[in-house]
N, C-alpha and C positions, 0 to 999 in steps of 0.2 A: 504493499499500500504506499510505501513511503516513498517509492519510485516515481507513483503515478499523483505524488501532491502537486508537483508543477505543474501538469494538466488540469489538477482540483481545482487550485490557488486561482488561475485564470480563470477560471466559470466562477466560484467564489468574487473574485473581484466582478466578470461582467454582473451577476446578480446585484451587486451591491450597487453599480454607478448604473445600470436599468431600470431599478425599479421604478424611478416616477415615469420612465414610458411605458415599462411593462405594467404598470398601475392602471395608467390612463388607457392606454389600451385595450383592456379588459374589460373594465369599465364600458368603451364606448362598443367591443362587439357585445358583449354581454347585452347592453339594453337595446341595442339594435335588431339583434334575432330573437331577444323576447319579445319585442314589441313587433319584428314580423311575424312570429307564433301567432301572437294572439289577431291582428288583421288577418292573417289570411286563415286563420284558426287550424292550423298546420298542429301534427302530432307530437308532441316533447318527448324526446329520447335521449334520456339524459346521458349515455354513455358516447354518444354519438356526436352530440355537442361538447362536449366537455374536450372530447378529441381533437375533434376541430379547433378549438381554443387552444390546447397546447400543442399543436401545429404552429399557428399562428405565433405563440410565443417561443416556441423554438426557430421559428425562422428571424425572429424578431433578433435571438440574444447571437444565434450562426452570424445576423451584421454587424453585430457587438463586437465578434469573437475572431471574425475573418480582418475588419477594417480599421480596427481601435490602432493607434499610431503611436502608444504609452509603452514607450521599451522596447521600439521593433526596431529594428535591425534595413538597413536596404542592400539590393544587390539584385541583382539578374542570373538564372541559371535555365541553359534551353541543355544542358545535357541530361538524361534522363539516368536516373540511381544517382548521380554525383554527392549529391547532398546528402541523401540518408542510407549510403553506404560510410561517411566516416564517422559517423556515430557508434558509440562499441555497443552493442547491441545487452538489453539490462540495465545502461546505466539510466541516471532521470532525463539525458538528453535526449536519446534514444526513444524513453517515451514521451516526452511533451513533442519531440518535431515529428516521430515516425507513429507511433502508437495513436497519442493525439490526434493527427489529421486522419486517421481511419476511423476514430470514437466518434468524431464530431460531425461526420455523415451518414453514419448506420442508420439514426433517425430520417435523416433527408433520400435516403433509399425506400427505407418503410414508409412512411408518407406519404412520399410521391407515387411506387407501386400500388400505395392502397385508394388514393384520390382519381388516378387512370384505373384502376385496377389494370395493369396492366402483369401480364403473367412474361413478359420478353426482354429478356438481358440487353439486347441492343439501344431499349429505349432509354431504359436506365440509365447506360453508362453514356447513351448521346444529350440527356439532360443535364445528366451531372457533370456531365465535358465543360459542357456552354455553360454552365453556371459557375463553376468550379477557375474558369479559363475566363471569365468578365472578372469577379473576386482578385483573380490574379493583373488583371490588366491594374483593374484600379487601386490595390496598394501598389504598385510602382509607381502611380502618378501620384498617390498620397505620400511617395518617400519609405515606404518599407519596399521587401523585397518579391523578387519572380521569379518562380520557383517551380520549374517543369514536374520537380517530385511531389510537389502538396497536387497538385492536379492529378496524377497516378496515385499517388495514397488516397483523396479524396474520393475518385472513382473503386478503389477497390473498400473503402469503406461503405458507398454508397450499394456495392452488389453486397456486402455481408448484410445491410438491410433489406434488401430487396432478397434475398434468400431468405432472412427471421419474413417475411411477408409471405411468401410461398407457403413456408413451412405452418405457418400460422396456417396458414387458410384450410391446406392438406387436413391438421389437425380438426380444425374446427368440422369439418362435413362428418368425419367419424366419431365425433363428439356424439354421446346423448343428447336427446329431441330437448329433455329437462337442462343442458344444459348450456343452449344454444338461444333461451328467449333473452329476452331486453333488460329482467330482472338478474338474472345470473350475469350478463352486464356491467349492468348499473352498479351490481354492489364489487366489482371489481374494480370501477371508475372512482367509486366513493374512499373506497379504501387507498388507489393509486394516488387521489387525490387528497388524503389526511396524510401518506406519506410524505408528498412536495410541499404540504403544508411545513410536517417536521423536519424539511429538509432545508428549508425557505426562512423557518425559524431557526435554529441551529447558525446560518449564516449571520443572521440578522443579529443575532445573542440575543435572541428568546427560548426563554424556558419554558415547556409546557407541562 
């Protein structure tokens, strides 16, 4: 866990710095969505609404973690595997720069696959490459480094997320019928919600 601490510390800083934006977006999205449901007499399904909200919050945090300039270094690398291979496997730098870039995009691969209902790897890879390439270009423009290795690692992480999505879809089809209803999924969503509250509370120093 100590090796993963640099990546977790970045996440912790992102939460602390982004909380005003996150809080405002949560209220905006929640109010708009609830109003739309009431006006159009739509069915409210907690786990679906909660997952959509989590997806938006993830993209907001992704923006901060990719494009913040605080403590960032500059440079330009278009040689594949040049940067990632210079880190010693198991070192903090390896976990932060290699594993971190993979983990960061696992939710992206899952969310995009869920949204598109896509089970084709090529579509996932293409979308992630476009997004990651765009982020790297912006990073270079704002004084950070452009690194082709980051794109490779981001795509790899997205593929892992895609695999998790396909696996989850396969498992769901074989679950007993009583485990495939909204009540069961709502319970899981509530548990995840509580865990997130506890996580954010620990980051903000709030003990529940």
